[in-house]
C-alpha positions as CSV (number, residue, x, y, z in Angstrom):
1,M,113.0,116.9,102.3
2,K,112.2,116.8,98.6
3,A,109.5,114.8,96.8
4,S,112.2,112.8,95.0
5,D,113.4,111.5,98.4
6,I,110.0,109.9,98.9
7,L,108.8,108.9,95.4
8,G,109.8,105.3,94.5
9,L,110.4,104.2,98.1
10,P,109.0,100.8,99.1
11,V,106.2,100.8,101.6
12,R,105.8,97.9,104.1
13,D,103.2,97.1,106.7
14,P,104.2,96.6,110.4
15,R,104.9,92.9,109.8
16,G,107.3,93.7,106.9
17,Q,104.9,92.7,104.1
18,D,105.5,94.7,100.9
19,L,102.5,97.1,100.1
20,G,104.1,98.6,96.9
21,I,106.0,101.7,96.1
22,V,105.2,105.4,96.5
23,T,104.1,106.7,93.1
24,D,102.5,110.0,94.0
25,L,102.2,112.5,96.8
26,R,99.0,114.3,97.8
27,C,99.8,117.7,99.4
28,V,97.9,120.5,101.1
29,Q,99.0,124.0,101.1
30,D,98.8,124.8,104.8
31,G,102.5,124.8,105.9
32,P,104.5,127.8,107.0
33,L,104.1,131.1,105.1
34,R,106.6,131.5,102.3
35,G,106.3,134.9,100.7
36,S,102.6,135.4,100.0
37,M,101.7,131.6,100.0
38,N,101.7,128.8,102.5
39,A,104.2,126.0,101.8
40,P,102.9,122.6,100.7
41,R,102.8,119.7,103.2
42,V,102.5,116.0,102.4
43,Q,99.1,114.8,103.5
44,S,99.1,111.3,102.0
45,V,100.9,109.1,99.6
46,V,99.7,106.9,96.7
47,V,101.1,103.4,96.8
48,T,100.9,101.0,93.9
49,S,102.5,97.7,93.0
50,R,103.9,99.2,89.8
51,R,104.8,102.6,88.4
52,T,103.0,101.9,85.2
53,G,100.5,104.6,84.5
54,S,99.9,105.6,88.1
55,L,101.2,109.1,87.6
56,L,98.5,109.8,85.0
57,G,96.0,110.2,87.7
58,Y,93.5,107.7,86.5
59,H,93.2,106.1,90.0
60,R,91.4,109.3,91.1
61,P,87.6,109.0,90.9
62,E,87.2,112.5,89.5
63,Q,89.6,111.8,86.7
64,T,87.9,111.6,83.3
65,G,89.3,110.7,80.0
66,P,89.1,107.9,77.4
67,W,87.6,104.9,79.0
68,L,90.0,102.5,77.3
69,I,93.1,104.3,78.7
70,R,91.4,104.5,82.2
71,A,90.6,100.8,82.1
72,V,94.1,99.7,81.0
73,V,95.9,102.0,83.5
74,S,93.6,100.9,86.3
75,R,94.3,97.3,85.6
76,L,98.1,97.7,85.4
77,S,98.4,99.7,88.6
78,R,96.2,97.6,90.9
79,P,96.0,97.8,93.9
80,V,96.1,101.5,94.6
81,R,96.4,102.5,98.2
82,V,96.2,106.0,99.6
83,L,98.0,106.1,103.0
84,D,98.0,109.0,105.4
85,W,101.4,110.5,105.9
86,D,100.9,110.6,109.7
87,D,100.5,106.8,109.6
88,L,103.9,106.2,108.0
89,E,107.4,106.2,109.5
90,L,110.2,107.2,107.1
91,N,113.7,105.8,107.3
92,D,116.6,106.0,104.7
93,T,115.4,103.1,102.5
94,E,111.6,102.7,103.0
95,L,108.4,103.8,104.6
96,T,106.7,101.6,107.2
97,L,103.0,101.7,108.1
98,R,102.6,102.1,111.8
99,R,99.4,100.2,112.0
100,P,98.0,97.2,110.1
101,Y,96.6,98.2,106.7
102,S,92.8,98.1,106.2
103,S,91.2,98.8,102.8
104,G,88.1,100.3,104.4
């Protein structure tokens, strides 16, 4: 599976309600050994209602930069949800959350 197979997919909760689209993947490098490094594995996905600005990384708390850009991008890409990959089920056309979404 390639990242392009996942990016842009719609995400729905178990009731079929739209949560947004996958705009970013968060990976950890703990997969099988490939050469001298471990392969990356998807740990979670970032889901937003729009693509606008979400790939700039301003939804991450550690991201710094011009406050005006951060404010505009944050406003345009609300809400931002980070969902664990293990909580999602992938089919050909969308990802479905296996349990009800809670923001906490």
